[in-house]
Structure formats: structure tokens, C-alpha cells
C-alpha positions as CSV (number, residue, x, y, z in Angstrom):
1,X,46.8,233.7,-113.8
2,X,44.2,231.2,-112.8
3,X,41.3,231.3,-110.3
4,X,40.9,231.2,-106.6
5,X,38.2,229.8,-104.3
6,X,37.6,231.1,-100.7
7,X,35.2,229.2,-98.4
8,X,34.3,229.6,-94.8
9,X,32.5,227.0,-92.6
10,X,31.0,227.5,-89.1
11,X,29.5,225.1,-86.6
12,X,31.1,222.0,-88.2
13,X,30.3,218.9,-86.1
14,X,30.3,216.1,-88.7
15,X,34.1,216.2,-88.9
16,X,36.7,216.7,-86.2
17,X,38.4,219.7,-87.9
18,X,41.1,219.8,-85.2
19,X,42.2,216.2,-85.6
20,X,45.0,216.3,-88.1
21,X,44.9,212.6,-89.2
22,X,41.2,212.7,-89.9
23,X,41.1,216.1,-91.6
24,X,44.2,215.4,-93.7
25,X,42.7,212.1,-94.9
26,X,39.5,213.8,-95.9
27,X,41.2,216.7,-97.7
28,X,43.5,214.4,-99.6
29,X,40.5,212.4,-100.8
30,X,38.9,215.6,-102.1
31,X,42.0,216.9,-103.8
32,X,42.6,213.5,-105.5
33,X,39.3,214.2,-107.4
34,X,40.8,217.3,-109.1
35,X,43.4,217.3,-111.9
36,X,46.1,218.5,-109.6
37,X,48.6,216.3,-107.8
38,X,50.0,216.9,-104.3
39,X,53.8,217.3,-104.2
40,X,54.3,218.4,-100.6
41,X,52.5,219.7,-97.5
42,X,53.2,221.3,-94.2
43,X,51.0,221.5,-91.1
44,X,51.2,223.0,-87.6
45,X,49.1,222.4,-84.5
46,X,48.3,225.9,-83.0
47,X,48.2,226.8,-79.4
48,X,44.4,227.2,-79.7
49,X,44.1,223.6,-80.8
50,X,43.4,224.5,-84.3
51,X,45.3,223.3,-87.4
52,X,47.2,225.1,-90.1
53,X,47.7,223.0,-93.3
54,X,49.1,223.9,-96.7
55,X,49.2,221.4,-99.6
56,X,51.6,222.3,-102.5
57,X,50.4,221.0,-105.9
58,X,51.2,221.4,-109.6
59,X,50.4,225.0,-110.4
60,X,48.2,225.2,-107.3
61,X,48.0,225.5,-103.5
62,X,45.3,224.5,-101.0
63,X,45.3,226.0,-97.5
64,X,43.0,225.4,-94.5
65,X,43.0,226.9,-91.0
66,X,40.6,225.6,-88.3
67,X,39.3,227.3,-85.2
68,X,38.2,224.9,-82.4
69,X,36.3,227.4,-80.3
70,X,33.7,228.1,-83.0
71,X,34.1,224.8,-84.9
72,X,35.0,226.8,-87.9
73,X,37.5,226.8,-90.7
74,X,38.6,228.9,-93.6
75,X,39.8,227.5,-97.0
76,X,41.8,229.0,-99.8
77,X,42.3,227.1,-103.0
78,X,44.2,228.6,-105.9
79,X,44.5,226.7,-109.2
80,X,46.1,227.8,-112.5
81,X,45.4,225.1,-115.0
82,X,41.9,223.6,-115.6
83,X,41.1,226.0,-112.8
84,X,37.3,226.5,-113.1
85,X,36.5,222.8,-113.2
86,X,38.9,222.1,-110.3
87,X,37.3,224.8,-108.2
88,X,33.8,223.6,-108.8
89,X,34.8,220.1,-107.8
90,X,36.6,221.1,-104.7
91,X,33.7,223.5,-103.6
92,X,31.1,220.8,-103.9
93,X,33.1,218.1,-102.1
94,X,34.1,220.4,-99.3
95,X,30.5,221.5,-98.8
96,X,29.5,217.8,-98.8
97,X,32.2,217.1,-96.2
98,X,31.5,220.0,-93.8
99,X,27.7,220.2,-94.8
100,X,26.3,222.9,-97.1
101,X,24.3,224.6,-94.4
102,X,27.6,225.4,-92.6
103,X,29.2,227.2,-95.6
104,X,28.9,230.9,-94.7
105,X,31.1,232.4,-97.5
106,X,31.7,231.3,-101.1
107,X,33.9,233.5,-103.3
108,X,35.4,232.8,-106.7
109,X,38.0,235.2,-108.0
110,X,39.7,235.5,-111.3
111,X,43.4,236.3,-110.9
112,X,45.5,238.2,-113.4
113,X,45.6,241.4,-115.5
114,X,41.9,241.9,-115.7
115,X,41.7,244.4,-112.8
116,X,38.9,244.1,-110.3
117,X,38.2,246.1,-107.1
118,X,36.0,245.0,-104.2
119,X,34.1,247.8,-102.6
120,X,31.1,248.6,-100.4
121,X,31.5,245.5,-98.2
122,X,28.3,246.0,-96.2
123,X,26.7,243.2,-94.2
124,X,24.0,242.8,-96.9
125,X,25.7,243.8,-100.1
126,X,29.1,244.4,-101.8
127,X,30.3,245.2,-105.3
128,X,33.2,244.1,-107.5
129,X,34.2,246.7,-110.1
130,X,35.9,245.5,-113.3
131,X,38.6,247.0,-115.5
132,X,39.5,249.8,-113.0
133,X,42.4,252.1,-113.6
134,X,44.3,253.5,-110.6
135,X,44.6,257.3,-110.5
136,X,45.5,258.3,-107.0
137,X,45.8,256.9,-103.5
138,X,46.5,258.9,-100.3
139,X,46.2,258.0,-96.6
140,X,45.2,261.0,-94.6
141,X,45.2,261.2,-90.8
142,X,41.6,259.8,-90.8
143,X,41.1,257.6,-93.8
144,X,42.3,255.8,-96.9
145,X,41.4,257.9,-100.0
146,X,41.5,256.4,-103.5
147,X,40.6,257.5,-107.0
148,X,40.0,255.2,-109.9
149,X,38.6,255.3,-113.5
150,X,35.9,252.7,-114.2
151,X,34.4,252.3,-117.7
152,X,30.8,251.9,-116.6
153,X,30.9,254.6,-113.8
154,X,33.5,257.1,-114.8
155,X,35.9,258.5,-112.2
156,X,35.1,257.3,-108.7
157,X,36.3,258.2,-105.2
158,X,36.6,255.5,-102.5
159,X,37.1,256.2,-98.7
160,X,38.1,253.3,-96.5
161,X,36.7,250.8,-99.1
162,X,33.4,252.5,-99.6
163,X,32.4,254.1,-102.9
164,X,31.4,257.7,-102.4
165,X,30.4,258.9,-105.8
166,X,30.9,258.2,-109.5
167,X,31.1,261.0,-112.1
168,X,28.7,259.2,-114.6
169,X,26.0,259.3,-111.9
170,X,26.2,263.0,-111.0
171,X,23.6,265.5,-112.2
172,X,20.0,264.6,-112.6
173,X,20.7,260.9,-112.0
174,X,22.3,261.5,-108.6
175,X,19.5,260.3,-106.5
176,X,21.4,260.4,-103.2
177,X,22.4,264.0,-103.5
178,X,19.0,265.3,-104.6
179,X,17.3,263.3,-101.8
180,X,19.7,264.7,-99.2
181,X,18.7,268.2,-100.3
182,X,15.0,267.7,-100.6
183,X,14.3,269.7,-97.5
184,X,15.5,272.9,-99.2
185,X,13.2,275.1,-101.1
186,X,14.4,276.9,-104.3
187,X,11.9,279.7,-103.7
188,X,13.1,280.5,-100.2
189,X,16.1,282.7,-99.3
190,X,18.8,281.0,-97.2
191,X,21.4,283.3,-95.5
192,X,23.4,280.3,-94.4
193,X,23.4,276.5,-95.2
194,X,25.8,274.0,-93.6
195,X,27.1,270.7,-94.8
196,X,28.8,268.6,-92.2
197,X,31.2,266.1,-93.8
198,X,30.7,266.2,-97.6
199,X,34.4,266.8,-98.2
200,X,34.0,265.3,-101.6
201,X,32.1,268.6,-102.4
202,X,29.4,266.7,-104.4
203,X,26.5,268.1,-102.5
204,X,28.2,271.5,-102.3
205,X,28.6,271.6,-106.1
206,X,24.9,270.6,-106.6
207,X,23.6,273.3,-104.2
208,X,25.8,276.0,-105.7
209,X,24.7,275.2,-109.2
210,X,21.0,274.7,-108.5
211,X,20.2,277.0,-105.6
212,X,21.0,280.6,-106.4
213,X,18.9,281.5,-103.2
214,X,21.7,280.3,-100.9
215,X,23.9,283.3,-99.9
216,X,26.5,281.4,-98.0
217,X,27.3,277.7,-98.0
218,X,29.8,276.2,-95.5
219,X,31.3,272.7,-95.9
220,X,32.7,271.5,-92.5
221,X,34.8,268.4,-92.9
222,X,37.4,267.0,-90.5
223,X,39.6,265.7,-93.3
224,X,41.0,268.5,-95.6
225,X,42.5,265.9,-97.9
226,X,39.2,264.7,-99.3
227,X,38.2,268.2,-100.7
228,X,41.8,268.8,-101.9
229,X,41.8,265.6,-103.9
230,X,38.3,266.3,-105.2
231,X,39.4,269.7,-106.5
232,X,42.5,268.2,-108.1
233,X,41.1,265.0,-109.8
234,X,37.5,265.9,-110.4
235,X,37.5,269.0,-112.6
236,X,33.7,269.2,-113.1
237,X,33.3,269.5,-109.3
238,X,36.5,271.4,-108.5
239,X,35.8,274.2,-111.0
240,X,32.4,275.1,-109.6
241,X,33.6,275.1,-106.0
242,X,36.9,277.0,-106.8
243,X,34.8,279.8,-108.4
244,X,32.5,280.0,-105.4
245,X,35.4,279.9,-102.9
246,X,36.9,282.9,-104.6
247,X,33.7,285.0,-104.5
248,X,33.1,284.1,-100.9
249,X,29.9,282.2,-101.4
250,X,31.5,278.8,-100.4
251,X,33.4,278.5,-97.2
252,X,35.6,275.4,-96.4
253,X,35.9,274.7,-92.7
254,X,38.4,272.0,-91.6
255,X,37.0,271.1,-88.2
256,X,35.0,268.6,-86.2
257,X,31.4,269.0,-87.2
258,X,30.2,269.2,-83.6
259,X,32.9,271.6,-82.5
260,X,32.1,273.9,-85.5
261,X,28.4,274.0,-84.6
262,X,29.2,274.7,-81.0
263,X,31.4,277.6,-82.0
264,X,28.4,279.1,-83.9
265,X,26.3,278.8,-80.7
266,X,29.1,280.7,-78.8
267,X,28.9,283.4,-81.5
268,X,25.2,283.7,-80.8
269,X,24.1,282.3,-84.2
270,X,21.1,280.5,-82.8
271,X,18.1,280.5,-85.1
272,X,20.1,281.7,-88.1
273,X,20.8,278.6,-90.2
274,X,18.4,277.7,-92.9
275,X,19.4,274.1,-93.5
276,X,21.9,271.5,-92.3
277,X,23.1,268.5,-94.3
278,X,25.0,265.8,-92.5
279,X,26.8,263.9,-95.2
280,X,29.2,262.0,-92.9
281,X,30.5,258.5,-92.3
282,X,27.7,255.9,-92.2
283,X,25.6,255.8,-89.1
284,X,27.6,254.3,-86.2
285,X,27.0,253.2,-82.7
286,X,30.6,252.6,-81.7
287,X,31.8,255.3,-79.4
288,X,35.4,255.1,-80.6
289,X,34.5,256.0,-84.2
290,X,35.7,259.4,-85.5
291,X,32.1,260.0,-86.6
292,X,30.4,258.9,-83.4
293,X,29.9,262.5,-82.2
294,X,27.7,263.2,-85.2
295,X,25.1,260.7,-83.9
296,X,24.6,261.8,-80.4
297,X,21.7,263.7,-78.7
298,X,24.1,266.5,-78.0
299,X,24.8,267.0,-81.7
300,X,21.1,267.1,-82.6
301,X,20.5,269.5,-79.7
302,X,23.1,271.9,-81.2
303,X,21.5,271.5,-84.7
304,X,18.1,272.3,-83.2
305,X,19.3,275.5,-81.6
306,X,21.0,276.8,-84.8
307,X,18.1,276.1,-87.2
308,X,15.5,278.7,-88.0
309,X,11.9,277.7,-87.0
310,X,10.3,275.6,-89.7
311,X,13.7,274.5,-91.2
312,X,15.4,271.1,-91.0
313,X,18.4,268.9,-91.4
314,X,19.1,265.7,-93.3
315,X,21.5,262.9,-92.5
316,X,22.7,259.7,-94.0
317,X,22.1,256.7,-91.7
318,X,22.6,254.0,-94.3
319,X,21.2,250.9,-92.6
320,X,17.4,250.7,-92.2
321,X,17.9,248.9,-88.9
322,X,19.4,252.1,-87.4
323,X,16.3,254.2,-88.1
324,X,14.7,253.6,-84.7
325,X,17.9,254.4,-82.8
326,X,18.3,257.6,-84.9
327,X,14.8,258.8,-84.1
328,X,15.3,258.2,-80.4
329,X,18.5,260.3,-80.3
330,X,16.9,263.1,-82.4
331,X,13.9,263.3,-80.1
332,X,16.2,263.7,-77.1
333,X,17.9,266.5,-79.1
334,X,14.6,268.4,-79.2
335,X,13.1,267.4,-82.5
336,X,9.5,266.2,-82.8
337,X,9.1,266.2,-86.5
338,X,11.2,263.4,-87.8
339,X,11.1,261.3,-91.0
340,X,13.2,258.6,-92.6
341,X,13.1,256.6,-95.8
342,X,15.0,254.0,-97.8
343,X,16.1,254.7,-101.4
344,X,18.1,252.9,-104.1
345,X,21.5,254.4,-104.8
346,X,23.7,253.4,-107.7
347,X,26.9,254.2,-105.8
348,X,26.1,252.0,-102.8
349,X,24.9,249.1,-105.0
350,X,21.6,248.8,-103.0
351,X,19.6,250.5,-100.4
352,X,20.5,253.5,-98.4
353,X,18.6,255.2,-95.6
354,X,18.2,259.0,-95.2
355,X,16.6,260.8,-92.3
356,X,15.2,264.3,-91.7
357,X,14.4,266.4,-88.6
358,X,12.4,269.7,-88.7
359,X,12.3,272.4,-86.1
């Protein structure tokens, strides 16, 4: 079904992108160099002073929208026939017109039946998965949950556009899970270990299968739908956890992580928890995020009070740039022994930062 080119330009001063006559003349010159012919066009002058122009062509369309306040514009060019060559010509000529240094985004996309899925759209990395097969999609109160099959990764779960895990990367190759649990000792008896978040039950399954010295494991996740979908569509994980739920070793708590820990404090459970793993939404600084409470000095203070002396907690903070902020908050919470490191993770397609605090 052809190909599509998406370009963004910022700080354009060499062309008056809000002057219709000038911009239209330049765009028509560029399109005339491709194999498509313009049949019709429409444009509108927006209240902001920007322009909205669409060119209708044989088996193609070209769209441009301009933003005067930032001297920016977005371009969308779809072409069905001779598409690759046309897209390359248009890209080069537009970058010559608006200047290459001002092009902040360049994306080529194949359109049609060969399915592709964009995921993990971080500021420094993103992935496009090919030949994906849709399995399940559900929107809970908190997030968009999707399950797909991907040839190279197996079955995957995606939450709000971010890949959480892939079945072909579980087990010994699951670097993320093993790293999140590295503060636990297989020779030490743990009466109680807590996972905050982790509704996908990956870390829970790993601990239950590899740490027979854990007497009780609690998974506290605010979204019950995640663990329900995991148990339904990921048998290898669901079977392990179902068995341990039945025998009482695994406890599923649907609750706010902070609220659950505060309830333990009220039950006089201070100095009784052997380890805490915070496998939550990526580290956030925004106060309106549903996960923001898991990155506050108050949260770390409650963790500190619950942990047994010499024991610790781990937390995903994703971006290395957040490490300093994390350490500051954890220190306010009472911890003095703090560590953080960056690792490569297959699921996230790049680096991921994990942090630890010890009482």
C-alpha cells in the first residue's frame, strides 16, 4: 500500500512558512520533481497565523502544517507508486529548502499488510516490531494493555505503548529481572518479600521458582487487570503463580503501593520485611502521574521503616539522568547506602537504570 514520509522542521528562518504564496510556490517546485502530478489542493489560514495545506495527487497526498510561534512545520507525504524514489527526492529537497540542520524528525514507513508496531518511544530510543499478531487489548482504569505475538520475541505485553516483557527473553536471559533481584540472597531466609507494581508477575514468577527461601511473597499492584491478563495469556507465568496463590505462598494485593506499605506500618510490621522490589512505571517527576507517589521521600521513609536491618530495596528509574534526583529523595527517606547502575535490556531496546537502597 505504498510508503509514507513524515518530517518535522524547527527554527526555520530561510523561508516564510506562514506566507501562503511563497510556501505554495516552493512546495509545488519540489513536488514537480517527483513522478506524481498535482490534481487539486486546499489550504486554510489558521487563527495562529499558520498554514494548513493539502495537495491531492495521483495515488498520493502531501500535507504541510506550519506553526509561526516556533517557526516550525510538520510534513506528511504518502505515495503509492514509485514511492521509495519519490520519498527520497521529496525528503532531500525539503531539507534543502528548510535547511538540514532544522529537520528534527525523519520517519519512513511502509504501509500495508506487513504489520509493524512502534513501541518504547523514549526520548533517546524507540523500536518498531515487525510481523506482529494481535492477541488481546484491554483498557483498564489506569492504562492501555496489549498482548501481541512477535516471531523474534515471542509473546509480549505492552502497557501504554511500552514493552514490558517478551517470553523468549525470560529465564536466564532476563537481565532486567535478575538485576532487580540481585539484593536477595538464596542462602538467607525471608519471611516476607514485597513487589510494588510488577502486575505482570514476571519478577514474582522468577522469585517463586528460584528462591525457595522466601516464605511469603506479596505483589501489590494498583491495576488488577495486568495480572489477570498475564495469568490468562501467558501460561508459563500464570501456572507458576496460580499454584503459589493456592498454597498461600503468593499474595496478590490490589492497592496503591504507598497505601499498602502504610497499612503494614499501622499493623506494627516495622523491621519485618526482608526485601522490597519496586517494579513500577518508569521514574517520574510529574506530580499528577499515578506512579508519582512511588518516588517521594515519604515512600522511601516507609520502606526504610519496614525493612530489616541490613536488607534493601530495588527500583527501576529508567533514565540515567534521574539517578541524582532519586538519590536525593532516598537520602531524605533515611537511607545512606544507595547504589545505581545502568544496564542493557532487550525489552527496552537500550539502556535502563536500576537503583538500590540498603538499611
